[in-house]
N, C-alpha and C positions, 0 to 999 in steps of 0.2 A: 493445583497451584504450584507456582515456582518463584523464585526470587531474582530479581535483578537489582543488586546492591540492597538498599533498605525497601525497595518497592516489592509489594506481593501482587503478582499477576494471577487473577483468580478464573481465568479461561484460557484454553488452549488453542485460541483462534485470534491471530492478530493481522491488522490491516497493514499491507505493505506499503512503503512509501512510493508514490507514483507522481511524477511532474504532471502538472495540468490536470490531475484528479483528486488527489488526497488533500484539497484545501480544507479550510475550517469547517465549511459547512458539511462536507461529505465525512470528515472526520467525526464531527457530532453526531451525525446520523448512524453512523456504523457502531459508534461506541454505545449508543442507546439501544442498537439492535443485538448487542452481545459480544462485540469485539473487546477482547481483554486489554489490548494495548492498540493505539493508532499512531502512526508515524507521520510527520509533516512531508510535504514535498521537498525534495532535494534543493538546498539553497547552496550558492557557492561560497567557498571559505573566504573569498576575498570581500572583507567588510566594505571596501570602498565602494562597491557596486550595491550595498544594501539600501541606498537612497531610492533606487529605482522603485516604481510602483510594483512590479512584478516581485522583486525580492521582499519588499515590506509586506506585501499581502502573504506571501509564504511564510513569513515570520510571525503572522498573527497567532495568538494562542488563546486557548479556551481559559479564561481566569478561573473558572469554578471547577476545573479538571485539576485533580491531585496528580496526574502523571502526564506532563507535556513532553513529547519526544521530539527532537529537532534533529533532521538529517542534515549533515554538511558534506560537501564535496571539494576535493582539491587534491593537489600534488605537491604542495609545499609544506613540510613539517611545522615550520613556524606559523605560517598563514592559518593552518588547520588549529593549531593550538590556540592563535589568537581569536579565531571564530569560536572555538569552544568556550573561552573565558567570556566573550561577549555574551554568548547565548545564555550562559549560565547567570551572568549578571542581570539578563533581562527575564529570568524565570523559567528557563529550561529545567527539567528534573532529570532528563537522560540526553545524552548526546549520542547520535548514531552516525557512524561514518560509512559513506558510499563508496564500496569499491566493487559494485555489482552492475552499474549501469553500463549498457552495451552500446548507447547511442554514440555516433560517430562524433557528433559535436563536444561531447564529454571526453570520449576516449583520445581525441586528437589534441586535448589540452593535457594530456598525461594524468588524467583522473578517471573515476569510475572503475570499471574492470580492466582498463588498460594497466593499471598499477599492479595487476597480478603477475605480470611478466618480470617486476623487479622487487624481488622479496627482500632486499636490503632496504629500499625505499619504503616498502610496506612497515617493516619493522620501525624505522625512523618515525614515520607518521604516527604510528599507534602509540608508541612511547611518548612522542611529544605531546599529543592529545591527552592521553591519560594523565601524565604529569601536570597537565595545565589547570585541571579542574579536580574539585572533590566529588563531582557527580559521577555516576556510573557511565561508562563509555561502551557503546555496543558497536558492532560491526556487521555489514551485509556484503556478502561475496558471491562470486559464481564458482563453479567446480574447477574452473581454471581458464586459461587464455583460449586454447582449442582441444580438440580431441587427442592430440598427441602431448598436450601438456596440462593435465588435469592435477594441478598442484594445490587442489583444495585443502588436503591434509596437512601439507606443510605450512600453508597459510594460517590455518586454524590453530596449530601449535604456537606458530609466532604470536597470534592475537591473544592466546591465552597467557603466554609468557610475558607479554606486553601489559597484561592487566585488564584486556577487554573481558566485560562481564556477561556477554551474550553474544551469540553468532547466528545470524540467518545466512542460509545457502541456498541459492536457486540452483535447481538441477540442471544448468545448461551452461556451456562455456560461453566466453564472450563471442567466440566465431559462430556460435549457434544463433545468437540473437534470440528470437523467440520461435524459431522454426524446429520442426522435428518435435519429438516427445522429451519431456523432462525425464531425467535418469536419477534413481535414488540410491544406487550403490554407493557413490562417492559420498553421500550424506550419511550413509549408514557406517562407513569407514571412520568419518569424521567423528561420528558419535563414540567410536571406541577410542578415538585418539585425545579427546579432551573431556574436561568434567564441567565446564561451564554450561549453562542452558543454550539448547540448540533448536533452530526453526527451519523446518522444511518448507520450501518454497517452489512453485512450479507446477501449473497443470492440475492444481487440487480444485475441482470443479463440483464437487458434491459432498455431502456428509460421509457417504460411505467410503469414497476415495480419501477422505482426510483420516478416517479410521485406518484404512490400509497403509497409508503413507507412515502415519504414526508408529503403527505396529512393526512395519518393515525397517523403518530407520531407527526407531528408538528415540527420535526427537522429542523435545518437551512440548512443541506446539507446532501448528502449521501457520504459515503466513500466506495470506491470499491477496493477490493483485488484481489481475484483469477479470477474475471470476465475480469480484464484488461490484464491477461496474454495472450499474442498473439493477443490481441484485443485492442490496444490503441485508436482506433476509438470511443470507447464507450463514452469516455469522450465528444467528439464532438457531438455525437448522442444524448447524454441525455442533453446537454446544449441546442441543437436545438429544442428538444421536449418540454423541460420546458418553452422555450420562445415563441414558436409558436403553440404547440399542434399537430405538424405534425412529422410523422416519417421520418427522413433522410435516404435517400438510403443507402445501404451499399457501402463500398469503392469498386472501380473497381479493377479488377486483376491486372491491371497497377499499381495503387497506392499501393496495397498490395505488389506487386513484390518491388517496389522502396523503400518504407518504410522498408521492411525486409532487403534489401541490406544495406540501410543506417544504420540500428540498427546494422547489423553484423559489419560493418566497424567501427563503434563507440566502439562495444565490443574489436575488436583487438586493437584499439588504447588505449583503457583505461587499458586493463588486459595483454597486449602483446600477441604475436601469440599463444603461447601454451596453456595457461589459456584461451585465447579468444576463441580458436576454440571449447574447451570443453564446455564453457558456452553457445556458441552459440547453441550447439545441443538442450539443453533443451528449448530455445526460438523458435527455428524452429519447434519443436514438439508442442509447444503451438499454434504457427501460423497455422500449418497444422490441427490441432483439429477444427478450425473455418470453414474450407472448407465444404460446403454443399453438400448434396446428397450422397448415400451410396456408388456409383461408385467412386466418388471424394475422399471420405474418405479411400477407399480401396487403391486408387492410392496414396494417401497421406501417408498411413502407410508403403506402400512398399518404397516410396522415403525416409521417415524417417530412416528406417533401413539402406538404402544404405547411406544417409547423415552421420550417425553416425560413419561410417567406415573411413570418410575423415580426413586426417591429416595436410592439407595445406589450408591457408586462400583462395587463388585464386581459389583453386579448390571448396571449399565451396561456393563462390560467383558464380562461373561457373555453378555449380550444381543447384542452385537456379534459374539462369537465363534460364537454359535449362528445368527445372521442368515447368516454366510458358508458355514456348513456347509449350511444349508438351501439356499442359492443354488448351491453346488457340486453338491448332489444333483440340483436342477431341471435344472442345465446338462447333467449326465451323462444324464439321462433324456430330454433333448429330442433 
C-alpha cells in the first residue's frame, strides 16, 4: 500500500489513462478486477470545450467510487489551474496532469510530452495547478523528448518541488512513440532522485514482468495501458503473483464470455445504442486478440470481420454467445 495525499492505494497495479479506451465502463471493469487506481481519459484543460459530447463523456465519474482521478492536458498554466478547480468542484479526488502523450495532435498544441522540452513551463504549469486546488495533483511523463534528451530526472525533481504527490513514467521518449522496447534505467534513476510515489509504465505485459520491473526500478506500482485492452484480468493476475509468487490460471472461456457481454451492455448504457455498437467493435477486437493458438486466432479474425458488420445491440450480444458456443464445441472435438 502507498499514499497519494490522504488516499490509500491498496494495489500495486494501476490503469493508465488512454484516450478512447479508459471510459467509465472500462474503468469500472478494471477496478472490479483488481486495479488499485484507474485514471480517466485525458480531457482538454480548455473548459470552454467541455460542452462537447466527447468531453462530457470523458468527465463522467463513478459516483460510488471513493477515488475519482481526472487527467487534464494543456500548455497554459492558468488554463490548467482553472481546469483543476472546476474538476475539484465537480467531485474529482485527484487531478492528474498529462505530460506523457506522444500524439502529434496533442504535442502540436504544446501539450502532452511536448512540454518536456520546456522545463520552465513545466514548473509554471505544475506550480499553478497544485496551488489551485486542495486535492492531490499527480503527473505522468515520459523519459524525455528523444534519446539525446532524457531529462526525466530533472522533470521529476521539478515535479516533487512543485508539490506533485505521485509520478508515473513511461519508459520511452516522445520521439519513440510506442516503437521499440521500453527502458527502465531512467525510471530507476528517477526513483533515486525523488521520494514521492513512482509508477513504472511501458511494456508490462505479464505478472512476471510486473515483478521484474518493480524490483529493477524500485517503483511503488506498475501502470498498465495497452496490456489491459481486452484483458482486464491482468490486474487480478498481477496482484495474485505479487502477493503469492504463483501464476494465477487464465480466466475460463465462460468468464471471458460473461465479462465481455457485461462490458458491451455497459457500453450501450453509457453511450447509447448507436455509438455503443461502434465502440464495442474495437473492444471485441482486443478481446479476440488474446485468444490462444493459431487456429483460434484465425477463427477470431473471421468472427471480428463478421461482428464489425452488425448494427444492432441484441445481434452483437447474440453473436458473442454463438461464438463461444462454437468455440466450446471445437475444443471438445479437438
